[in-house]
C-alpha positions in Angstrom: 3.1 -12.0 -3.6 3.9 -15.1 -5.6 7.4 -15.4 -4.1 5.8 -16.0 -0.7 3.1 -18.4 -1.9 3.0 -19.4 -5.6 -0.6 -20.6 -5.2 -1.8 -17.2 -4.1 -4.8 -15.7 -6.0 -4.8 -12.0 -6.6 -8.2 -10.4 -7.3 -8.1 -7.0 -8.9 -11.1 -4.7 -8.8 -11.4 -1.2 -10.2 -14.1 1.2 -8.9 -13.9 3.2 -12.1 -11.7 3.0 -15.2 -13.4 5.9 -16.9 -13.5 8.6 -14.2 -10.6 8.7 -11.8 -12.5 10.9 -9.3 -15.1 8.2 -9.0 -12.4 5.7 -8.3 -10.7 7.7 -5.6 -13.6 9.5 -3.9 -16.0 6.6 -3.4 -15.8 5.1 0.1 -19.1 3.2 -0.3 -17.8 1.7 -3.6 -14.6 0.7 -1.8 -16.6 -1.0 0.9 -18.8 -2.8 -1.6 -15.7 -4.0 -3.6 -13.8 -5.1 -0.5 -16.9 -6.9 0.9 -17.2 -8.8 -2.4 -13.6 -9.8 -2.2 -13.9 -10.9 1.4 -17.1 -12.8 0.6 -15.1 -14.7 -2.1 -12.5 -15.7 0.4 -9.9 -12.9 0.4 -7.8 -12.7 3.6 -6.3 -9.3 2.8 -7.4 -6.4 0.7 -4.8 -3.8 -0.3 -6.3 -0.6 -1.6 -4.7 2.1 -3.8 -7.8 4.1 -4.0 -7.5 7.4 -2.0 -10.7 8.1 0.0 -12.3 5.0 -1.5 -10.0 3.0 0.7 -11.8 4.2 3.8 -14.6 1.9 2.7 -12.1 -1.0 2.6 -11.4 -0.5 6.2 -15.1 -0.5 7.0 -15.5 -3.8 5.1 -12.4 -5.3 6.8 -13.7 -4.5 10.2 -17.2 -6.0 9.4 -15.6 -9.2 7.9 -12.9 -9.4 10.7 -10.2 -9.6 8.0 -7.1 -7.6 7.1 -6.7 -4.5 5.0 -3.6 -2.7 3.8 -3.5 1.1 3.6 -1.7 3.3 1.1 0.3 6.6 0.9 0.6 7.2 4.6 0.4 5.1 7.8 -3.4 4.7 7.7 -3.4 2.8 11.0 -2.7 6.2 12.7 -5.8 7.9 11.2 -8.2 4.9 11.4 -10.8 4.5 14.1 -10.1 2.4 17.1 -12.5 -0.2 15.7 -10.6 -0.3 12.4 -7.1 -0.3 13.7 -7.0 -4.0 14.6 -7.7 -4.8 10.9 -5.0 -2.6 9.3 -2.1 -5.0 8.8 0.3 -2.3 7.4 0.3 0.6 4.9 2.4 1.2 1.8 4.2 4.4 2.5 5.0 7.1 -0.1 8.1 8.5 1.6 7.5 12.1 0.5 9.9 13.2 3.3 12.7 11.4 1.5 12.2 13.4 -1.7 11.7 16.7 0.1 14.8 16.3 2.2 16.9 15.3 -0.8 15.6 18.3 -2.9 16.0 20.9 -0.1 19.5 19.6 0.7 20.5 19.7 -3.0 18.9 23.1 -3.5 20.8 24.5 -0.5 24.0 23.1 -2.0 23.2 24.8 -5.3 22.6 21.4 -7.0 18.8 21.1 -7.1 17.8 18.2 -9.4 15.9 19.0 -12.6 13.7 16.6 -14.6 12.3 13.3 -13.4 13.6 11.6 -10.2 12.5 8.1 -9.2 11.9 7.3 -5.6 11.6 3.6 -5.1 12.7 1.0 -2.5 16.4 1.5 -3.3 16.2 5.2 -2.6 13.9 4.8 0.4 11.1 6.5 -1.5 8.5 3.9 -0.6 8.2 1.6 2.4 5.8 0.0 4.8 4.4 0.9 8.2 4.8 -1.2 11.4 2.1 0.5 13.5 -0.1 -1.9 15.4 2.7 -4.4 15.6 1.0 -6.9 13.2 4.2 -7.4 11.0 6.7 -7.3 13.8 7.3 -11.0 13.7 8.0 -11.0 10.0 10.1 -7.8 9.6 13.2 -9.8 8.8 11.4 -11.6 6.0 10.0 -8.3 4.7 13.4 -6.7 4.7 14.8 -9.7 2.9 12.1 -9.4 0.2 12.8 -5.7 0.0 16.5 -6.3 -0.6 15.7 -9.0 -3.3 13.6 -6.4 -5.1 16.3 -3.7 -4.8 18.9 -6.2 -6.1 16.7 -7.2 -9.0 16.2 -10.8 -7.8 12.5 -10.3 -7.6 10.9 -8.3 -10.5 7.9 -6.2 -9.5 5.5 -6.2 -12.5 4.6 -2.9 -14.1 1.0 -4.1 -14.5 -1.2 -5.9 -11.9 -1.1 -9.7 -12.2 -4.0 -11.8 -11.3 
């Protein structure tokens, strides 16, 4: 994140741009891509690649580096060997949307159409399992609030 360190380099690798299944169902490809990133000096690899991300955890463990999970708290489902390498996970807070919808439905006001669940609505978040971010939670919450307030703009497309 450039707000934390303006000199940071972000390397973006896609496993497949033509076939989404290949991009999300390819743990060996995820491992190869992450290994290449670690070999080039990456400290952390964040995956948004479904089952392919499992290969990222394998590579992080082998390189003794960090990985960031996605969708759920992947620290909780990782092997004991991988857990010390999972810094955090980006959480899709499906529970937030389900509770909101069921409550509204029960009240006769079920939403129709498109609903956005973002940081402001607690629709996404991060995990703290493993305790690796405990000492920076205040900073993370400050950045979160800056994003919610619009002081930090999250790009729609990945930036390198």
